[in-house]
C-alpha positions as CSV (number, residue, x, y, z in Angstrom):
1,M,1.9,3.7,33.3
2,D,3.0,1.1,30.6
3,E,0.8,-1.8,31.9
4,K,-2.7,-2.0,30.6
5,Y,-5.2,-5.0,30.4
6,S,-8.5,-5.6,28.8
7,V,-11.1,-7.5,30.6
8,W,-13.1,-9.9,28.4
9,F,-16.0,-12.5,28.3
10,V,-14.7,-15.4,26.1
11,P,-16.9,-18.4,25.1
12,G,-15.9,-21.8,26.4
13,E,-13.1,-23.1,24.3
14,D,-14.8,-26.3,23.6
15,S,-18.1,-24.9,23.0
16,D,-19.9,-24.8,19.4
17,I,-20.2,-21.0,19.5
18,S,-16.4,-20.7,20.3
19,R,-15.8,-23.0,17.1
20,I,-18.0,-20.9,15.0
21,L,-16.8,-17.6,15.9
22,N,-13.3,-18.8,15.6
23,E,-13.9,-19.9,12.2
24,V,-15.5,-16.8,11.1
25,V,-12.7,-14.7,12.5
26,S,-10.0,-16.7,10.7
27,D,-11.9,-16.8,7.7
28,L,-12.2,-12.9,7.4
29,A,-8.8,-12.6,8.6
30,N,-7.5,-14.6,5.8
31,R,-9.7,-13.1,3.2
32,F,-8.7,-9.4,4.1
33,N,-5.0,-10.1,5.4
34,A,-6.3,-9.0,8.8
35,P,-5.1,-10.0,12.3
36,L,-6.1,-13.1,14.2
37,F,-7.6,-12.6,17.8
38,V,-9.6,-14.4,20.2
39,P,-13.3,-13.7,19.8
40,H,-14.5,-12.1,23.0
41,I,-16.9,-9.4,24.3
42,T,-14.9,-6.5,25.9
43,L,-15.9,-5.7,29.2
44,Q,-13.4,-3.0,29.7
45,P,-10.4,-2.1,27.5
46,D,-7.2,-0.7,28.5
47,V,-7.3,-0.7,32.2
48,D,-4.2,1.3,33.2
49,Q,-3.4,-0.3,36.5
50,P,-0.7,-2.9,37.7
51,K,-1.6,-6.5,36.9
52,D,-1.9,-7.6,40.5
53,Q,-4.5,-4.7,41.0
54,V,-6.5,-5.7,37.9
55,L,-6.6,-9.2,38.8
56,K,-7.6,-8.4,42.4
57,G,-10.4,-6.3,41.2
58,V,-11.7,-8.9,38.9
59,Q,-11.7,-11.4,41.5
60,E,-13.7,-9.1,43.9
61,I,-16.5,-8.8,41.0
62,C,-16.4,-12.7,40.2
63,K,-17.0,-13.4,44.0
64,V,-20.4,-11.8,43.8
65,T,-21.2,-12.8,40.1
66,K,-23.3,-15.8,39.1
67,P,-23.1,-17.2,35.6
68,F,-25.6,-16.0,33.0
69,V,-26.3,-16.1,29.3
70,V,-25.5,-13.8,26.4
71,K,-27.2,-13.6,23.3
72,L,-26.0,-12.4,19.9
73,G,-28.1,-9.9,18.1
74,M,-27.8,-8.0,14.8
75,M,-24.4,-7.5,12.9
76,D,-23.0,-4.0,12.5
77,Y,-20.1,-2.3,11.3
78,T,-18.1,1.1,12.1
79,D,-14.9,2.7,10.6
80,G,-13.2,2.1,13.8
81,L,-10.3,-0.7,13.7
82,F,-11.7,-2.6,16.7
83,Q,-15.3,-2.5,15.4
84,T,-14.8,-3.0,11.8
85,L,-17.5,-5.8,11.7
86,V,-19.2,-6.8,14.9
87,S,-22.2,-8.9,16.2
88,R,-24.0,-6.9,18.8
89,V,-24.8,-8.5,22.0
90,E,-28.3,-8.1,23.4
91,I,-28.3,-6.1,26.5
92,N,-29.4,-7.7,29.8
93,P,-29.4,-6.9,33.4
94,E,-26.5,-8.9,34.3
95,L,-24.3,-7.2,31.6
96,I,-25.4,-3.8,32.8
97,H,-24.6,-4.7,36.5
98,I,-21.0,-6.1,35.5
99,N,-20.4,-3.1,33.5
100,K,-21.0,-0.8,36.3
101,M,-19.1,-3.0,38.7
102,I,-16.0,-2.8,36.4
103,R,-16.4,1.0,35.9
104,N,-16.4,1.4,39.7
105,T,-13.7,-0.8,40.4
106,F,-11.4,0.7,37.9
107,N,-12.7,4.5,38.0
108,R,-13.9,4.4,34.6
109,H,-17.1,6.5,35.0
110,E,-16.1,8.7,32.1
111,D,-15.9,5.8,29.3
112,P,-18.3,6.1,26.5
113,L,-21.7,4.1,26.9
114,Y,-21.2,0.4,27.1
115,T,-22.1,-1.4,23.6
116,P,-21.4,-5.1,24.1
117,H,-20.5,-6.8,20.9
118,I,-18.2,-9.6,19.5
119,S,-15.7,-8.2,16.8
120,L,-15.2,-10.5,14.0
121,L,-12.9,-8.4,11.8
122,Y,-10.3,-5.7,12.7
123,K,-9.4,-3.9,9.3
124,K,-9.0,-0.4,8.7
125,G,-10.1,1.2,5.3
126,L,-12.5,-1.5,4.3
127,E,-15.4,-0.2,2.3
128,N,-18.8,-0.1,3.7
129,A,-20.1,-1.9,0.6
130,I,-17.9,-4.8,1.5
131,K,-18.9,-4.6,5.3
132,K,-22.6,-5.0,4.1
133,E,-22.0,-7.9,2.0
134,L,-20.3,-9.7,5.0
135,I,-23.2,-9.0,7.1
136,L,-25.6,-10.6,4.7
137,E,-23.1,-13.7,4.4
138,Y,-22.7,-14.2,8.3
139,E,-25.7,-12.6,10.0
140,N,-27.9,-15.8,9.7
141,I,-25.2,-17.9,11.0
142,L,-24.5,-15.6,14.2
143,K,-27.7,-14.0,14.9
144,N,-29.4,-15.5,18.1
145,L,-26.5,-17.8,19.1
146,N,-25.9,-17.8,22.7
147,F,-23.4,-18.7,25.3
148,P,-23.0,-19.1,29.1
149,V,-20.6,-16.6,30.7
150,R,-18.9,-18.2,33.6
151,D,-15.7,-16.3,34.1
152,I,-13.7,-13.2,33.2
153,H,-10.5,-13.3,31.1
154,I,-7.7,-10.9,31.3
155,Y,-5.5,-10.1,28.4
156,T,-2.8,-7.6,27.8
157,S,-3.7,-4.5,25.9
158,V,-1.0,-3.3,23.5
159,P,-1.5,-1.7,20.3
160,Q,-0.2,-4.6,18.3
161,I,-3.2,-7.2,18.1
162,E,-0.7,-10.0,17.5
163,K,0.9,-9.4,20.8
164,W,-2.1,-9.6,23.0
165,E,-1.4,-12.2,25.7
166,F,-3.6,-14.2,28.1
167,V,-3.1,-13.1,31.7
168,G,-5.5,-15.1,33.7
169,K,-9.2,-16.3,33.9
170,I,-11.4,-15.8,37.0
171,N,-14.4,-17.9,37.5
172,F,-17.7,-16.6,38.9
173,A,-19.3,-17.5,42.1
174,P,-20.8,-21.0,42.1
175,I,-24.5,-21.3,41.4
């Protein structure tokens, strides 16, 4: 199947944390000739189902989910493209519960352990020494920031980051 979708949490567009994260992502993309992207917490990447099934599955999850708050933690880095430089997200019961519902809904039981984070830079081949310097530069700005999660966003999941497209947003159940 050619259709793939990613399921995300995205900070509210007009929030301070959205502004801060977008500034960091933009700054790093410019400095390292890297792609721009919407800062987000991936709940489930590469859902290999038709769009209507993805939307229906997310709608069912949102019907039984109440808004909650996520908090950014320590920064980290990997050699992988999609986690070149990240701000880890503190695990809480709501995140664990939603991740279980997503895995059940989309039959993703074999996926690796869920490690929520917000990526700040997608760049292959960046030296670890540079990543460590970037952590020193940004960690005090980002650590302990938090934001309310009130909805789930769906984006297309294609190899070219620049071609990711917004598909829809589904709100959680009212409080």
